[in-house]
Structure formats: structure tokens, C-alpha cells
C-alpha positions as CSV (number, residue, x, y, z in Angstrom):
1,X,-147.8,66.9,121.6
2,X,-144.8,64.7,120.9
3,X,-142.8,67.8,119.8
4,X,-143.7,69.6,123.0
5,X,-142.5,66.6,125.1
6,X,-139.2,66.4,123.1
7,X,-138.7,70.2,123.6
8,X,-139.3,70.0,127.3
9,X,-136.9,67.0,127.6
10,X,-134.2,68.9,125.7
11,X,-134.7,72.2,127.4
12,X,-132.2,71.6,130.3
13,X,-129.5,70.6,127.9
14,X,-130.2,73.6,125.8
15,X,-130.0,75.9,128.8
16,X,-126.7,74.3,129.9
17,X,-125.3,74.8,126.4
18,X,-126.3,78.4,126.3
19,X,-124.8,79.1,129.7
20,X,-121.6,77.3,128.7
21,X,-121.4,79.5,125.5
22,X,-122.0,82.6,127.6
23,X,-119.3,81.7,130.1
24,X,-116.8,81.1,127.3
25,X,-117.7,84.5,125.8
26,X,-117.4,86.2,129.1
27,X,-114.0,84.6,129.9
28,X,-112.5,85.6,126.6
29,X,-111.7,89.3,127.3
30,X,-110.0,88.7,130.7
31,X,-108.0,85.9,129.2
32,X,-106.9,88.1,126.3
33,X,-105.8,90.9,128.7
34,X,-103.8,88.3,130.7
35,X,-102.1,87.0,127.6
36,X,-101.2,90.4,126.3
37,X,-99.8,91.4,129.7
38,X,-97.6,88.3,130.0
39,X,-96.2,88.7,126.5
40,X,-95.4,92.4,127.3
41,X,-93.6,91.5,130.5
42,X,-91.6,88.7,128.9
43,X,-90.4,90.9,126.1
44,X,-89.8,94.1,128.1
45,X,-92.6,96.0,126.4
46,X,-93.3,98.6,129.1
47,X,-96.0,100.5,127.1
48,X,-97.8,97.3,126.1
49,X,-97.8,96.1,129.7
50,X,-99.2,99.3,131.1
51,X,-101.9,99.5,128.4
52,X,-103.6,96.4,129.9
53,X,-102.8,96.8,133.6
54,X,-103.5,98.9,136.6
55,X,-102.3,99.2,140.2
56,X,-99.5,96.9,141.2
57,X,-99.5,95.1,137.9
58,X,-98.9,98.4,136.1
59,X,-96.1,99.2,138.6
60,X,-94.5,95.8,137.8
61,X,-94.6,96.6,134.0
62,X,-93.1,100.1,134.7
63,X,-90.1,98.5,136.4
64,X,-89.1,96.9,133.1
65,X,-87.9,100.2,131.8
66,X,-84.3,100.0,130.8
67,X,-83.8,96.3,131.7
68,X,-83.3,95.3,128.0
69,X,-85.2,92.1,128.3
70,X,-85.4,89.9,125.2
71,X,-87.0,86.7,126.3
72,X,-89.2,85.0,123.6
73,X,-92.6,83.7,124.6
74,X,-93.0,80.3,123.0
75,X,-96.4,79.4,124.4
76,X,-98.9,80.8,126.9
77,X,-101.7,78.6,128.3
78,X,-104.4,80.4,130.2
79,X,-107.5,79.3,132.0
80,X,-110.1,81.3,134.0
81,X,-110.4,79.7,137.4
82,X,-113.0,82.1,138.8
83,X,-115.3,84.6,137.1
84,X,-117.4,87.2,138.8
85,X,-119.0,90.6,138.1
86,X,-116.2,92.6,136.6
87,X,-113.5,90.4,138.0
88,X,-111.7,87.2,136.9
89,X,-108.9,85.0,138.3
90,X,-106.7,83.7,135.5
91,X,-104.0,81.1,135.7
92,X,-101.3,81.1,133.2
93,X,-98.4,78.7,132.2
94,X,-95.8,80.5,130.2
95,X,-93.0,78.8,128.2
96,X,-90.0,81.0,127.4
97,X,-86.7,81.0,125.6
98,X,-84.3,83.2,127.5
99,X,-81.5,85.5,126.1
100,X,-78.9,82.7,126.5
101,X,-81.0,80.3,124.4
102,X,-82.1,78.2,127.3
103,X,-85.7,77.3,128.3
104,X,-87.7,78.6,131.1
105,X,-91.3,78.2,132.3
106,X,-93.4,80.0,134.9
107,X,-96.8,79.6,136.5
108,X,-98.8,82.7,137.4
109,X,-102.1,83.9,139.0
110,X,-103.5,87.1,137.6
111,X,-106.5,89.1,138.9
112,X,-108.1,90.9,136.0
113,X,-110.7,93.6,136.6
114,X,-113.1,95.4,134.3
115,X,-112.5,99.1,134.2
116,X,-113.8,102.0,132.0
117,X,-111.1,101.3,129.5
118,X,-111.7,97.5,129.4
119,X,-110.2,94.6,131.2
120,X,-107.0,95.3,133.1
121,X,-104.6,93.0,135.0
122,X,-104.5,94.3,138.6
123,X,-102.2,91.8,140.2
124,X,-99.6,89.3,139.1
125,X,-98.2,86.5,141.2
126,X,-95.9,83.7,140.5
127,X,-96.3,80.3,142.2
128,X,-94.6,76.9,142.2
129,X,-96.1,74.2,139.9
130,X,-99.0,72.6,141.6
131,X,-99.8,69.1,140.1
132,X,-103.5,68.4,140.3
133,X,-106.0,65.7,139.1
134,X,-105.6,62.0,138.4
135,X,-102.6,60.9,136.4
136,X,-102.0,58.0,134.0
137,X,-98.6,56.5,134.7
138,X,-98.3,54.0,131.9
139,X,-96.7,54.8,128.5
140,X,-94.2,57.2,130.2
141,X,-91.1,55.1,130.3
142,X,-89.3,57.2,127.6
143,X,-90.2,60.4,129.4
144,X,-89.0,59.0,132.8
145,X,-85.7,57.9,131.2
146,X,-85.2,61.4,129.7
147,X,-86.1,63.1,133.0
148,X,-83.7,60.9,134.8
149,X,-80.9,61.8,132.4
150,X,-81.7,65.5,133.0
151,X,-81.6,65.0,136.8
152,X,-78.3,63.1,136.6
153,X,-76.8,65.8,134.5
154,X,-77.9,68.4,137.1
155,X,-76.4,66.4,140.0
156,X,-73.1,65.6,138.2
157,X,-72.7,69.3,137.3
158,X,-73.2,70.3,140.9
159,X,-70.7,67.6,142.0
160,X,-68.2,69.0,139.5
161,X,-68.7,72.5,140.7
162,X,-70.1,73.6,137.3
163,X,-72.7,76.0,138.5
164,X,-73.6,77.5,135.0
165,X,-74.0,74.0,133.6
166,X,-76.3,72.9,136.5
167,X,-78.6,75.9,136.0
168,X,-79.4,74.9,132.4
169,X,-81.2,71.8,133.6
170,X,-83.6,74.0,135.7
171,X,-86.6,76.1,134.9
172,X,-89.2,78.1,136.8
173,X,-88.9,78.3,140.6
174,X,-86.0,75.9,140.8
175,X,-83.9,78.0,138.4
176,X,-84.8,81.3,140.1
177,X,-83.9,79.9,143.5
178,X,-80.5,78.7,142.3
179,X,-79.8,82.0,140.4
180,X,-80.6,83.9,143.6
181,X,-77.9,81.9,145.4
182,X,-75.2,82.4,142.7
183,X,-72.8,84.3,144.9
184,X,-72.7,81.4,147.4
185,X,-73.2,78.3,145.3
186,X,-71.0,79.2,142.3
187,X,-67.8,79.3,144.3
188,X,-67.1,75.5,144.2
189,X,-68.5,72.0,144.5
190,X,-72.0,72.0,146.1
191,X,-72.4,68.2,146.6
192,X,-70.0,65.2,146.7
193,X,-69.8,62.1,144.5
194,X,-73.2,60.9,143.2
195,X,-73.9,57.1,142.9
196,X,-76.8,54.7,142.4
197,X,-79.4,57.1,141.0
198,X,-82.9,55.5,140.9
199,X,-86.1,57.1,139.6
200,X,-89.8,56.3,140.2
201,X,-92.6,58.1,138.5
202,X,-95.4,59.1,140.9
203,X,-97.5,61.5,138.9
204,X,-97.8,62.6,135.2
205,X,-100.2,64.7,133.2
206,X,-99.6,66.5,129.9
207,X,-96.3,68.3,130.0
208,X,-95.8,67.8,133.8
209,X,-94.3,64.9,135.7
210,X,-93.4,64.3,139.3
211,X,-90.5,61.8,139.9
212,X,-89.1,60.5,143.1
213,X,-85.3,60.0,143.1
214,X,-83.0,58.0,145.4
215,X,-79.3,58.3,145.2
216,X,-76.1,58.4,147.3
217,X,-73.9,61.3,147.9
218,X,-70.5,60.2,149.2
219,X,-72.2,57.0,150.3
220,X,-75.0,58.7,152.2
221,X,-78.5,57.8,151.0
222,X,-80.7,60.8,149.8
223,X,-84.2,61.0,148.5
224,X,-86.0,63.9,146.8
225,X,-89.1,64.6,144.8
226,X,-88.7,66.6,141.6
227,X,-91.4,68.3,139.4
228,X,-90.5,68.4,135.7
229,X,-92.0,70.3,132.8
230,X,-91.5,69.4,129.1
231,X,-90.2,72.5,127.3
232,X,-89.4,72.7,123.6
233,X,-85.8,71.9,124.5
234,X,-86.7,68.9,126.6
235,X,-87.6,68.1,130.2
236,X,-86.5,70.6,132.8
237,X,-86.5,70.5,136.6
238,X,-89.0,73.1,138.1
239,X,-89.2,72.2,141.7
240,X,-87.2,70.0,144.1
241,X,-88.0,69.0,147.7
242,X,-86.7,66.4,150.2
243,X,-88.9,63.5,150.7
244,X,-86.9,60.5,152.0
245,X,-86.5,57.0,150.4
246,X,-89.1,54.8,148.8
């Protein structure tokens, strides 16, 4: 009798455990397909990318032909955000070392579908870093100091008209945006003299931080928010947006 009561009491926990194990097992194949696809795109492996993709994702892999890409994937972190019948939405954070030896990072959404030949990546979208969840702000003073130094280097490079040096402090969307503006921004000084740089940590979790900066450009007060990511080469600025003073 007692054994039956114990079994009944434990049954919900056992069911939840079984369901969790089943979910992990089901999430494995789409995650592996996403991981393989990302590695192929980063290294310029056209055939490898096509083998695990279809539709627009396969077209994207095909466009790598002849581009002579040689980025090295340092780390890929994937998580299944949604899982249905023959479909999964996978989020991926990808850390890279580019051909020039500098760091880069990207955030991607991938729709993965189950076809006759197995799981295939059907769509591939890049997005800006999206901080989420509660953060713990203590114990981050060294990280904030390092990020402030990076941001200062970025501003001083811009003020000196050193476009190539400024880009090296960036990664992800911030880097892509600046590289897209090379023809305009690389022709001279982008900003004036920078003074009185102040930093305040507003959010941090794992390898990501959001810091609010105040500084003066030619005596004019400016305030921005910057999202940082910790690469193997140190903190890099991934997203910057105006926010005003604090």
C-alpha cells in the first residue's frame, strides 16, 4: 500500500522528467542541422551548407561560391525556442575570427524543417543582440572598466579619422553598419574632440553587457547606450543607440 502511494506521488515528477528527456532528444537534430549550416556559411563551404538547407537558406549558401571566405568559427551556442511537428525555430550566437584576425559575433534565427532527407535549414535571419532576463550588476567592475576602455578607443579613433582602427572595436550589427558606410565615413574625421567619458552599467548577463555612456564632443553633451559582447579577444561593441544623459 505504501509503495503504491509513493509511486502515485512520484508519478507527476516521472512524467515531467520523461517529457523533458523527449524534448531534448527531439531538439537535438534541428540544433545539429543549424550548427552545421552556420559552420558551413562561415567557412564558405557551399556544398556543406546546401546539404543541410533548402529554399532561401540553400540559395544563401549557393551565393558563397567564389567568395573565398575564411572566417574561423570559435564557438556556436544554439537553443531551440520553439518546437512543433516537423518544424523548429533555433536561435544561434556565433563567435568568429575574421580573415584579418579580428573578432566578430552574430545573432541568428533559423527555421529548421523536417524533410525526406532529414532536418534542413529553410530560413536564416540575422538580428541585433536582444538582452533578456534579470541581470546581476555586482562583481562587474573589471568588465565595465574594460568595456569603457574599448568604447574610449573607438571614440578616439573616430575623432582622429582612423576608420580602420575604429572598426576593430566593433562586432556584429555595429561593425556591419560601419563597414557599409566605408565610402562616406572613411574620408576623414567623423566626430570632434571627446572629453569627460562616463560609464554606467545597466544590464549584464553572461558574455553580454549594456552600458550607458555620457561624454562631450567639442563641449556638447552626448549620451548613448551600447551593447557589448565578450569575444575571445576581449569586449566588443555590438550595438549603439542614442539615449540621452543619466
